[in-house]
Wavefront OBJ file of the C-alpha trace (Angstrom):
o trace
v 129.493 132.172 136.813
v 133.219 133.341 136.622
v 136.043 130.943 135.423
v 137.401 130.990 138.869
v 133.939 130.166 140.359
v 133.504 127.316 138.166
v 136.905 125.855 138.628
v 136.076 126.105 142.522
v 132.803 124.420 141.964
v 134.440 121.400 140.089
v 136.889 121.349 142.976
v 134.414 121.100 145.479
v 132.248 118.505 143.641
v 135.412 116.260 143.150
v 136.716 116.918 146.956
v 133.196 115.622 148.013
v 133.652 112.463 145.789
v 137.038 111.947 147.432
v 135.685 112.286 150.911
v 132.884 109.724 150.056
v 135.527 107.089 148.707
v 138.338 107.445 150.607
v 137.044 108.739 154.000
v 139.864 111.484 153.822
v 139.729 114.502 155.859
v 141.397 118.015 155.451
v 141.907 119.719 151.991
v 141.344 117.996 148.565
v 144.250 118.306 146.348
v 145.282 116.816 143.109
v 148.221 115.059 141.507
v 148.212 115.029 137.316
v 149.538 112.575 135.145
v 152.653 114.283 133.798
v 153.164 114.774 130.149
v 149.684 113.822 128.660
v 149.055 113.762 125.312
v 147.022 116.814 124.472
v 148.056 117.722 121.043
v 145.396 116.246 118.402
v 147.240 114.249 115.786
v 146.966 115.032 112.207
v 144.114 113.409 110.514
v 141.716 113.815 113.346
v 138.771 116.162 113.834
v 136.620 116.819 116.885
v 132.907 116.380 116.434
v 132.032 118.155 119.609
v 131.476 117.074 123.403
v 129.775 113.818 123.949
v 126.495 113.465 125.741
v 126.754 113.497 129.393
v 125.001 110.240 129.701
v 127.018 108.061 127.044
v 128.901 105.308 128.595
v 132.782 104.918 128.788
v 135.109 102.112 129.545
v 138.117 103.375 131.303
v 141.070 101.159 132.434
v 142.980 102.380 135.553
v 146.585 101.065 135.794
v 147.189 100.146 139.643
v 150.484 100.686 141.118
v 152.627 97.473 141.196
v 154.744 96.329 143.657
v 158.671 94.765 143.098
v 159.265 96.179 139.989
v 163.069 96.233 140.491
v 162.896 92.665 141.618
v 161.035 91.724 138.515
v 163.623 93.378 136.364
v 166.364 91.214 137.990
v 164.623 87.794 137.353
v 164.044 88.975 133.716
v 167.916 89.304 133.192
v 168.410 86.166 135.083
v 165.709 83.879 133.088
v 166.849 85.415 129.706
v 170.831 85.567 130.131
v 172.503 82.216 128.987
v 175.227 82.493 131.524
v 172.781 82.750 134.397
v 171.863 79.533 136.622
v 168.284 80.541 136.051
v 168.528 80.999 132.256
v 165.119 79.478 130.846
v 163.489 78.707 134.292
v 160.830 81.120 133.491
v 158.036 82.447 136.009
v 154.377 81.356 135.620
v 151.736 83.819 135.428
v 151.035 82.955 139.313
v 154.591 83.637 139.949
v 154.324 86.983 138.376
v 150.985 87.846 140.264
v 152.776 87.170 143.342
v 155.366 89.496 142.749
v 153.835 92.520 141.206
v 150.075 92.524 142.191
v 149.297 95.882 143.907
v 149.292 96.116 147.576
v 145.784 95.204 149.240
v 145.657 99.108 150.252
v 146.033 99.943 146.841
v 143.399 97.685 145.394
v 140.968 98.434 147.894
v 141.395 102.134 147.832
v 140.896 102.349 144.127
v 137.998 99.992 144.109
v 136.180 102.046 146.784
v 136.913 105.254 144.820
v 135.361 103.745 141.781
v 132.400 102.265 143.306
v 131.592 105.628 145.279
v 131.715 107.400 142.132
v 129.171 105.059 140.274
v 131.459 102.819 138.341
v 129.607 99.893 137.026
v 130.892 96.425 135.782
v 134.364 96.655 137.100
v 136.703 93.684 136.302
v 140.323 93.167 137.007
v 143.093 90.745 135.525
v 144.789 87.773 137.085
v 147.687 89.956 137.886
v 145.153 92.478 139.733
v 147.225 95.453 138.414
v 144.458 96.623 136.062
v 140.833 97.531 136.699
v 138.362 98.526 133.900
v 135.136 100.137 134.732
v 132.076 101.468 132.806
v 131.026 104.951 133.580
v 128.987 107.639 132.202
v 130.663 110.852 130.720
v 129.285 112.794 133.681
v 130.522 110.508 136.016
v 133.963 110.417 134.325
v 134.451 114.148 134.243
v 133.638 114.528 137.934
v 135.674 111.598 138.640
v 138.688 112.866 136.781
v 138.813 116.548 137.411
v 139.820 118.503 134.116
v 138.680 115.662 131.567
v 136.223 116.951 128.887
v 135.226 114.018 126.721
v 134.977 114.705 122.848
v 134.201 112.539 119.821
v 136.790 112.506 117.044
v 136.946 110.963 113.867
v 139.880 110.275 111.767
v 142.693 107.672 110.350
v 142.207 105.974 107.078
v 138.900 104.039 108.203
v 137.253 107.270 109.389
v 137.349 105.936 112.829
v 135.256 107.271 115.789
v 136.873 107.532 119.047
v 136.144 109.315 122.377
v 138.933 111.234 123.995
v 139.590 114.185 126.283
v 141.706 116.974 124.839
v 142.409 118.156 128.349
v 144.550 116.830 131.037
v 142.988 115.108 133.868
v 143.958 115.055 137.748
v 143.613 112.456 140.271
v 142.646 113.356 143.857
v 146.203 113.431 145.693
v 145.350 110.493 148.007
v 144.773 108.162 144.935
v 148.025 109.292 142.964
v 150.121 106.798 144.754
v 147.846 104.158 143.750
v 147.148 104.723 140.102
v 149.885 104.863 137.291
v 147.517 106.120 134.696
v 143.877 106.030 133.386
v 143.640 104.351 129.720
v 140.908 105.584 127.447
v 141.319 109.387 127.733
v 144.461 110.796 125.615
v 145.920 108.186 123.152
v 144.764 108.247 119.767
v 145.206 105.256 117.470
v 148.084 105.236 115.515
v 147.689 105.263 111.541
v 149.467 102.416 109.655
v 152.543 103.437 107.792
v 152.360 100.282 105.484
v 152.706 101.324 101.948
v 152.705 100.002 98.410
v 155.555 101.138 96.374
v 155.847 101.528 92.503
v 156.999 98.440 91.069
v 160.839 99.011 89.872
v 161.575 99.026 86.453
v 163.613 96.194 84.620
v 164.763 94.862 81.404
v 164.681 91.004 80.675
v 163.257 88.199 82.943
v 165.662 85.744 83.245
v 166.529 84.463 86.846
v 164.315 87.244 88.182
v 161.549 87.191 90.625
v 158.657 89.791 90.711
v 158.220 90.757 94.360
v 158.789 89.095 97.820
v 156.806 85.548 98.363
v 157.451 82.809 100.958
v 159.600 80.979 98.420
v 161.900 84.285 98.104
v 162.150 84.528 101.857
v 162.846 80.752 102.175
v 165.481 81.091 99.520
v 167.256 84.225 100.702
v 167.298 82.692 104.434
v 168.530 79.195 103.410
v 165.281 77.391 104.514
v 164.675 74.057 103.007
v 161.377 72.317 102.485
v 162.028 70.273 105.950
v 162.295 73.723 107.681
v 158.732 73.597 108.937
v 156.985 72.816 112.248
v 156.390 69.233 113.052
v 152.933 69.691 114.051
v 153.746 67.230 117.326
v 154.253 69.910 120.006
v 152.563 72.615 121.820
v 154.477 75.203 120.071
v 152.722 78.215 118.958
v 153.025 81.705 117.769
v 150.746 84.855 117.300
v 150.303 88.379 116.033
v 148.004 90.933 116.867
v 145.672 93.126 115.091
v 144.093 96.645 116.027
v 141.503 98.949 114.974
v 139.189 97.216 112.736
v 142.214 95.540 110.951
v 140.951 92.039 110.296
v 142.420 88.906 108.078
v 140.079 86.752 106.222
v 140.335 82.989 106.362
v 139.544 82.900 102.655
v 142.343 85.363 101.874
v 144.916 83.059 103.938
v 143.764 79.970 102.080
v 144.235 81.816 98.559
v 147.525 82.965 99.819
v 148.766 79.463 100.803
v 147.385 78.051 97.445
v 149.299 80.597 95.443
v 152.631 80.806 97.241
v 152.741 77.850 99.645
v 153.010 74.862 97.123
v 156.566 73.940 98.178
v 156.526 73.744 101.983
v 154.278 72.095 104.603
v 151.831 74.684 105.989
v 148.555 75.458 107.838
v 145.960 77.198 105.939
v 143.842 78.336 108.876
v 144.456 79.943 112.237
v 144.286 77.901 115.334
v 142.698 80.478 117.297
v 141.334 83.865 117.447
v 141.356 85.706 120.854
v 138.896 88.586 120.949
v 136.437 89.824 118.457
v 137.116 89.025 114.746
v 134.923 91.681 112.508
v 133.077 90.529 109.372
v 134.249 93.815 107.425
v 136.828 94.291 104.683
v 140.190 92.682 105.438
v 143.050 95.093 106.332
v 146.281 94.862 104.179
v 148.077 94.949 107.503
v 146.384 92.192 109.124
v 146.375 90.005 106.010
v 150.121 90.612 105.828
v 150.928 89.664 109.457
v 149.014 86.425 109.401
v 150.227 85.188 106.000
v 153.850 85.849 106.378
v 153.838 84.882 110.102
v 152.365 81.406 108.960
v 154.614 81.056 106.116
v 157.782 81.902 107.646
v 156.709 79.798 110.811
v 155.377 77.253 108.574
v 152.965 74.390 110.092
v 153.238 75.821 113.376
v 150.010 76.515 115.250
v 148.995 80.311 114.815
v 146.897 82.748 116.984
v 145.466 86.088 116.181
v 144.750 88.632 119.022
v 142.031 90.585 117.546
v 141.213 93.946 119.670
v 139.214 96.121 117.152
v 138.575 98.987 119.573
v 135.073 98.829 118.745
v 133.756 100.889 121.540
v 134.913 104.279 120.967
v 136.557 104.889 124.306
v 138.662 101.466 124.212
v 142.280 101.520 123.424
v 143.338 98.465 121.288
v 146.630 98.154 122.310
v 145.990 98.224 125.974
v 143.535 95.629 125.452
v 145.909 93.317 124.168
v 148.392 93.881 127.067
v 145.309 93.163 129.415
v 145.000 89.732 127.752
v 148.413 88.893 128.189
v 147.976 89.733 132.138
v 144.919 87.390 131.972
v 145.945 84.163 130.192
v 148.346 81.450 131.857
v 148.882 79.747 128.509
v 150.168 81.923 125.802
v 152.054 81.581 122.531
v 155.855 81.702 122.774
v 156.410 84.243 119.957
v 154.400 87.556 119.472
v 154.781 89.938 116.739
v 153.068 93.334 116.723
v 153.378 96.130 114.168
v 152.065 99.023 116.295
v 154.055 102.054 117.198
v 153.726 105.826 118.351
v 156.096 108.486 118.748
v 157.876 108.437 122.012
v 157.077 111.877 122.776
v 153.525 111.557 122.354
v 152.966 109.423 125.230
v 152.843 110.113 128.591
v 155.738 109.126 131.084
v 153.595 107.317 133.432
v 151.964 105.153 130.468
v 155.398 104.593 128.459
v 156.894 103.278 131.683
v 154.059 100.999 132.758
v 153.815 99.704 129.447
v 157.353 98.806 129.575
v 156.771 96.958 132.875
v 154.147 94.876 131.057
v 156.714 93.889 128.564
v 158.914 92.832 131.678
v 156.101 90.609 132.881
v 155.984 88.968 129.509
v 159.838 88.450 129.475
v 159.874 86.952 132.788
v 157.408 84.334 131.636
v 159.401 83.540 128.725
v 157.546 85.252 125.969
v 159.352 86.691 122.724
v 157.847 89.983 121.876
v 158.848 91.287 118.555
v 157.931 94.884 117.341
v 158.196 96.544 113.990
v 160.787 99.398 114.163
v 158.800 101.911 112.293
v 158.730 103.212 108.822
v 160.270 106.580 109.237
v 163.860 105.951 109.547
v 165.304 108.148 112.349
v 162.209 110.311 112.338
v 162.483 113.926 112.696
v 160.737 116.853 114.759
v 161.331 120.431 115.550
v 161.577 120.943 119.246
v 163.120 123.776 121.393
v 164.236 125.664 118.584
v 166.011 122.825 116.727
v 165.578 119.527 114.615
v 166.123 116.282 116.466
v 165.235 112.515 115.492
v 162.232 111.290 116.775
v 162.241 107.633 118.227
v 159.256 105.269 118.463
v 157.772 103.304 121.167
v 157.354 100.311 121.821
v 160.331 99.832 119.453
v 162.535 101.685 122.021
v 161.651 99.257 124.755
v 164.471 97.611 126.361
v 162.278 94.588 126.908
v 161.366 93.785 123.357
v 163.297 92.551 120.097
v 162.759 95.148 117.524
v 162.768 94.459 114.026
v 164.157 96.736 111.119
v 163.972 96.404 107.392
v 166.032 95.800 104.247
v 165.749 95.477 100.555
v 167.518 93.449 97.995
v 170.453 95.076 96.382
v 168.878 94.333 93.207
v 164.980 94.477 93.694
v 164.486 91.294 91.221
v 167.020 89.139 92.367
v 167.643 87.120 95.489
v 170.920 89.114 96.445
v 172.670 90.481 99.404
v 170.468 93.052 101.404
v 170.955 96.702 101.960
v 169.080 99.238 104.239
v 165.486 99.767 103.328
v 165.468 103.734 103.765
v 162.145 103.821 105.569
v 163.685 101.187 108.324
v 162.858 102.797 111.925
v 165.983 103.077 114.199
v 167.868 105.459 116.784
v 168.017 105.996 120.399
v 165.492 106.471 123.124
v 164.901 109.753 124.803
v 163.164 107.783 127.609
v 164.948 104.594 128.480
v 168.603 104.126 129.274
v 170.882 101.861 127.362
v 170.434 98.728 128.756
v 173.655 96.819 129.779
v 173.579 94.039 127.260
v 173.950 96.324 124.340
v 176.443 98.932 125.709
v 179.425 97.215 124.123
v 177.713 97.142 120.676
v 176.492 100.659 120.742
v 179.914 101.854 121.935
v 181.587 100.252 118.969
v 179.159 101.609 116.576
v 179.161 105.213 117.849
v 183.321 105.033 117.860
v 183.590 103.490 114.280
v 180.636 104.707 112.202
v 182.043 107.438 109.821
v 178.580 108.924 108.994
v 177.312 109.619 112.399
v 174.514 112.513 112.385
v 175.434 115.565 114.804
v 175.271 114.532 118.413
v 172.456 117.069 119.277
v 170.086 115.009 116.883
v 170.085 111.856 119.339
v 170.596 110.769 122.679
v 173.559 108.645 122.587
v 173.126 107.004 125.948
v 169.568 105.786 125.359
v 168.218 102.516 124.472
v 169.271 101.978 120.883
v 167.177 99.916 118.381
v 166.468 97.987 116.078
v 167.947 94.650 117.215
v 167.693 92.702 114.057
v 166.163 93.067 110.607
v 164.675 91.058 107.670
v 163.168 92.019 104.273
v 160.780 94.733 104.398
v 160.299 96.000 100.675
v 158.192 94.590 97.840
v 156.126 91.873 99.515
v 153.046 89.962 97.742
v 149.929 90.056 100.031
v 146.337 88.504 99.427
v 143.903 90.932 100.739
v 139.916 90.937 99.913
v 140.636 88.160 97.500
v 143.057 90.258 95.519
v 146.927 89.403 95.263
v 148.476 92.920 96.063
v 152.272 93.461 94.949
v 154.923 95.595 96.163
v 153.578 96.164 99.895
v 156.636 97.344 102.088
v 157.114 98.142 105.518
v 158.690 96.822 108.925
v 155.122 95.385 109.578
v 156.410 92.702 106.826
v 159.960 92.121 108.358
v 158.570 91.617 111.865
v 156.371 88.668 111.455
v 159.024 86.990 109.026
v 161.446 86.913 111.724
v 159.088 85.890 114.417
v 157.994 82.889 112.306
v 161.767 81.898 112.122
v 162.190 82.047 115.752
v 159.170 79.862 116.155
v 160.788 77.327 113.891
v 163.773 77.495 116.322
v 161.670 76.918 119.401
v 160.347 73.853 117.661
v 163.826 72.374 117.747
v 164.318 73.570 121.269
v 160.912 72.132 122.554
v 161.559 68.814 120.735
v 164.847 68.502 122.143
v 163.599 69.209 125.806
v 164.713 72.719 126.287
v 162.724 75.978 127.007
v 161.584 78.317 124.339
v 163.668 81.389 123.422
v 162.079 83.784 125.915
v 163.383 87.252 125.814
v 165.892 87.268 123.072
v 168.097 90.410 123.430
v 170.530 89.478 126.126
v 171.545 86.455 124.329
v 171.590 87.949 120.732
v 174.195 90.764 122.056
v 176.184 88.397 123.879
v 176.634 86.304 120.730
v 177.242 89.417 118.680
v 174.757 88.501 115.902
v 175.924 85.176 115.301
v 173.749 83.286 112.707
v 172.792 86.899 110.937
v 173.742 88.191 107.732
v 175.391 91.564 108.551
v 173.935 94.324 106.514
v 176.700 97.074 105.963
v 175.331 99.210 102.956
v 172.802 101.849 103.227
v 171.448 104.657 105.283
v 167.735 105.491 106.292
v 165.958 108.684 106.186
v 165.651 111.437 108.520
v 165.216 115.289 108.743
v 164.946 117.089 105.444
v 167.149 120.470 106.446
v 170.546 121.601 105.305
v 172.225 119.878 108.359
v 171.597 116.506 107.837
v 169.684 116.653 104.304
v 167.466 113.820 105.018
v 170.135 111.141 105.970
v 169.770 109.587 109.378
v 172.161 106.777 110.535
v 173.976 104.308 108.290
v 174.565 100.792 108.588
v 178.108 99.270 108.888
v 179.803 96.177 110.300
v 178.453 94.816 113.436
v 175.562 96.201 114.979
v 173.967 99.440 113.959
v 170.798 101.614 114.583
v 169.408 100.723 111.123
v 169.073 96.889 110.729
v 170.659 95.949 114.241
v 172.778 92.873 113.910
v 171.324 91.796 110.411
v 168.881 89.375 108.913
v 168.270 85.641 109.523
v 170.587 83.018 107.925
v 168.382 80.265 109.076
v 170.792 77.128 109.557
v 173.366 79.157 111.346
v 170.952 81.045 113.382
v 169.435 77.553 114.468
v 172.779 76.293 115.512
v 173.529 79.454 117.401
v 170.258 79.272 119.392
v 169.589 75.544 119.826
v 171.814 75.386 122.919
v 171.621 75.337 125.758
l 1 2 3 4 5 6 7 8 9 10 11 12 13 14 15 16 17 18 19 20 21 22 23 24 25 26 27 28 29 30 31 32 33 34 35 36 37 38 39 40 41 42 43 44 45 46 47 48 49 50 51 52 53 54 55 56 57 58 59 60 61 62 63 64 65 66 67 68 69 70 71 72 73 74 75 76 77 78 79 80 81 82 83 84 85 86 87 88 89 90 91 92 93 94 95 96 97 98 99 100 101 102 103 104 105 106 107 108 109 110 111 112 113 114 115 116 117 118 119 120 121 122 123 124 125 126 127 128 129 130 131 132 133 134 135 136 137 138 139 140 141 142 143 144 145 146 147 148 149 150 151 152 153 154 155 156 157 158 159 160 161 162 163 164 165 166 167 168 169 170 171 172 173 174 175 176 177 178 179 180 181 182 183 184 185 186 187 188 189 190 191 192 193 194 195 196 197 198 199 200 201 202 203 204 205 206 207 208 209 210 211 212 213 214 215 216 217 218 219 220 221 222 223 224 225 226 227 228 229 230 231 232 233 234 235 236 237 238 239 240 241 242 243 244 245 246 247 248 249 250 251 252 253 254 255 256 257 258 259 260 261 262 263 264 265 266 267 268 269 270 271 272 273 274 275 276 277 278 279 280 281 282 283 284 285 286 287 288 289 290 291 292 293 294 295 296 297 298 299 300 301 302 303 304 305 306 307 308 309 310 311 312 313 314 315 316 317 318 319 320 321 322 323 324 325 326 327 328 329 330 331 332 333 334 335 336 337 338 339 340 341 342 343 344 345 346 347 348 349 350 351 352 353 354 355 356 357 358 359 360 361 362 363 364 365 366 367 368 369 370 371 372 373 374 375 376 377 378 379 380 381 382 383 384 385 386 387 388 389 390 391 392 393 394 395 396 397 398 399 400 401 402 403 404 405 406 407 408 409 410 411 412 413 414 415 416 417 418 419 420 421 422 423 424 425 426 427 428 429 430 431 432 433 434 435 436 437 438 439 440 441 442 443 444 445 446 447 448 449 450 451 452 453 454 455 456 457 458 459 460 461 462 463 464 465 466 467 468 469 470 471 472 473 474 475 476 477 478 479 480 481 482 483 484 485 486 487 488 489 490 491 492 493 494 495 496 497 498 499 500 501 502 503 504 505 506 507 508 509 510 511 512 513 514 515 516 517 518 519 520 521 522 523 524 525 526 527 528 529 530 531 532 533 534 535 536 537 538 539 540 541 542 543 544 545 546 547 548 549 550 551 552 553 554 555 556 557 558 559 560 561 562 563 564 565 566 567 568 569 570 571 572
């Protein structure tokens, strides 16, 4: 059979499904998801086609309503100058606002059931629908998809993905934003263990970042801990077979938690907590969230992606849309290159962050560990922004180092600290003044062709990211570095501030950025020395952006001075 006849045969079969499910007369045409990721990431290898009867779990993101109104409400509840400040929406309020139209929900549901989908379930907001199908059914349903099994990543993870783009029937395209479980490969952790710096003499020195070093640098006292009497809570998320061990957390607190009140166990694990070896990333997140946000109830969201067709980050988003009572602060060390994600996917995930912000959740994401990033596209070098760090509805945390790595001194840029300008999201109004000031005053700007000066700029804040001690698999490990470390530290300190706010009858901080920029970084140590890495070419010679007075796209507004930050954020 010729290629043209094969295509025609596939088209006829898919057209039949469309007719059966949608009762649509006439031609059967298709609308593809734009910009679907089709390049195989480094380190992944195809093991060949998947058996046609193997089961897949696919998530259909249904088109939401009133997204513009949602954006307006986020601004209103997050801006201290607004009369609606702190009057957050409930999950039920959000559902009433954004849930898909009955036409959308029933059209997609009928389409899936007609195709043989099984065990379909939605979320409270009704804007996601997850179903099980065989590979054969999925390939008929999503014309062009062809499922292969891949292996890759540091843990030799197996996933099922399609290297080819899929197409939806034209009648379905207005009702579905994207289908999850086809293209996005799990990102690998960029957390690294650096060589121990060399020094002579030991008087007054420390030998790596521990909770006591953090508390000393950021001016926390023994009294700066949670009271244990409020409904305050915080959370971190772990993905891709990254697990923490209770025994590691207990040992970490025994070694490093002796001078402040703390909790030695996680209050709740949401999802499946595996029994395999602990991951350094997961251990780091839990240990430093619980030592910075000391004595505050801590949840861990575990999305291991055990089934090969599941996307763990998407699973976490679905949980947020399906729980009415959630921790106030969430820290996440997940990121992808912006350009590796489809436009439909990135915009929809951004709307999920808007939903969280409207509910008063504080989402903190690591800015990444590749500096400004770099890629060669359309015949020239450009910086390469990261997502979700580039979302305008999350607070992004960069990284710093001590000026003297063995002393608690002023901080300088950690050269790996991710930062830059989005190529997808326009600059939000809350940061326009700060970014304009940076662009007009920085003496070391890269060539304008390397970045989109009108895009959302990040990070927003920073904290130490270099030289941490972590306990993982019962072993104390030194000199672990990355913005995966700075993010839970900053999140824990915001949880302490929420504790004070809740005890005084005020709402939690919620989405921090509008307030943070309006107060021009008050309560933060300004980091003014150092540059981060970028393209290794003759033009920029490995240098990206450089820090300076005020906000910059390397360390944001700076690192926390806890007493001053508390004073700044306690009222109203």
